[in-house]
C-alpha positions in Angstrom: -0.2 0.1 0.0 1.2 3.4 -0.9 1.7 6.5 1.4 0.5 9.0 -1.2 -2.9 10.4 -1.4 -5.0 8.2 -3.8 -2.2 5.5 -4.3 -0.8 7.7 -7.2 2.8 8.1 -7.4 4.2 11.6 -8.2 7.0 12.0 -10.3 10.3 13.0 -8.5 11.2 16.6 -9.2 14.5 17.0 -11.2 16.3 19.8 -9.7 19.3 21.4 -11.7 22.2 22.6 -10.0 21.0 26.3 -10.7 17.9 25.5 -9.0 19.3 24.2 -6.0 21.9 27.3 -5.7 18.8 29.5 -6.2 16.8 27.7 -3.5 19.9 27.6 -1.0 20.3 31.4 -1.4 16.6 32.2 -0.9 16.8 29.9 2.3 20.0 31.7 3.5 18.5 35.3 2.9 15.2 34.4 5.0 17.1 32.5 7.7 17.0 35.5 10.1 14.9 37.8 8.2 11.2 37.6 8.5 9.9 40.5 6.5 6.2 41.5 6.0 4.7 41.3 2.5 5.2 45.4 2.5 8.7 45.1 3.4 9.7 42.7 0.5 7.9 44.9 -2.1 9.7 48.0 -0.4 13.1 46.5 -0.6 12.6 45.4 -4.3 12.9 41.6 -3.0 9.3 41.2 -3.9 9.0 42.5 -7.3 6.9 39.7 -8.2 5.0 39.3 -5.2 1.1 39.1 -5.3 -0.7 39.5 -2.2 -3.9 38.0 -3.6 -6.0 40.5 -1.9 -5.5 38.8 1.5 -4.4 42.0 3.4 -4.4 41.0 6.9 -6.1 44.5 8.0 -9.1 44.3 5.8 -10.9 41.7 7.8 -11.3 43.8 10.9 -11.8 47.0 8.9 -15.1 45.3 7.1 -16.1 43.9 10.2 -15.9 47.5 12.0 -18.2 48.8 9.2 -20.7 45.7 9.7 -21.1 46.8 13.3 -21.6 50.3 12.3 -24.4 49.0 10.0 -26.0 47.0 12.4 -25.6 49.8 15.2 -27.5 51.8 12.8 -30.4 49.4 12.3 -29.6 49.1 8.6 -30.3 45.9 6.5 -28.0 44.7 3.8 -31.1 45.6 1.3 -31.0 49.2 2.6 -27.3 49.7 2.5 -27.4 48.2 -1.3 -30.2 50.6 -2.2 -27.9 53.6 -0.9 -24.5 52.5 -2.1 -25.7 50.9 -5.4 -23.8 47.5 -4.7 -26.0 44.4 -4.9 -27.1 42.9 -1.9 -25.3 39.4 -2.5 -22.0 41.3 -3.1 -22.2 42.9 0.2 -23.0 39.8 1.9 -19.9 38.3 0.6 -18.0 41.3 1.7 -19.2 41.1 4.9 -18.8 37.3 5.6 -15.1 37.7 4.3 -15.6 35.9 0.8 -14.5 38.9 -1.1 -10.9 39.3 -0.1 -9.9 41.8 -2.7 -12.7 44.6 -2.9 -11.8 47.8 -4.8 -11.4 51.2 -2.9 -14.7 52.4 -4.5 -16.5 49.4 -3.0 -15.1 50.1 0.5 -15.9 53.6 0.1 -19.5 53.2 -1.0 -20.2 50.6 1.7 -18.7 52.9 4.2 -20.5 55.9 3.2 -23.9 54.0 3.1 -23.6 53.2 6.8 -22.5 56.6 7.7 -18.7 56.1 7.8 -16.1 57.8 6.0 -13.2 55.7 4.6 -9.9 57.4 5.6 -6.5 56.2 3.9 -3.1 56.6 5.4 0.3 55.5 5.1 3.2 54.7 7.6 6.7 53.9 7.1 7.7 50.2 6.6 10.0 49.2 9.4 13.1 47.6 8.0 13.9 44.2 9.8 17.0 42.9 7.8 19.9 42.7 9.5 22.6 45.1 7.9 26.3 45.1 8.7 26.0 48.7 10.1 22.9 47.4 12.3 24.9 44.4 13.4 27.7 46.6 14.4 25.5 49.1 16.1 23.8 46.2 18.1 27.2 44.7 19.2 28.6 48.1 20.2 25.5 48.5 22.4 26.1 45.3 24.0 29.5 45.8 24.8 28.5 49.0 26.7 
């Protein structure tokens, strides 16, 4: 009896020397550096990085708007009428099934429940150890 799912043998991946070297370099790069997706993009290491709309701050944000809707006593049908977004789409948004809403959708949804969408930015904290950072840390420990 095979241990593979469905008893189907998968072909063994044949890595080239270049593939192995590239993977080893990636493992070494991230051994002590655990960047956020934003930091990867800001440093250029994530040029082809795709968040797939799963921005971790979005869920609490949508939940806050949903609580505001409920506190105002508004139904999804009423919000739909106010903002022009169909009711099933609003339901998917509130239940976390739309992981990549547009800013226009969020703006309309928030406005329909009496909330204002406010965007801001903040600096991305660099977490990668650099030689200068290592020297400063070592000097601080020696004091």
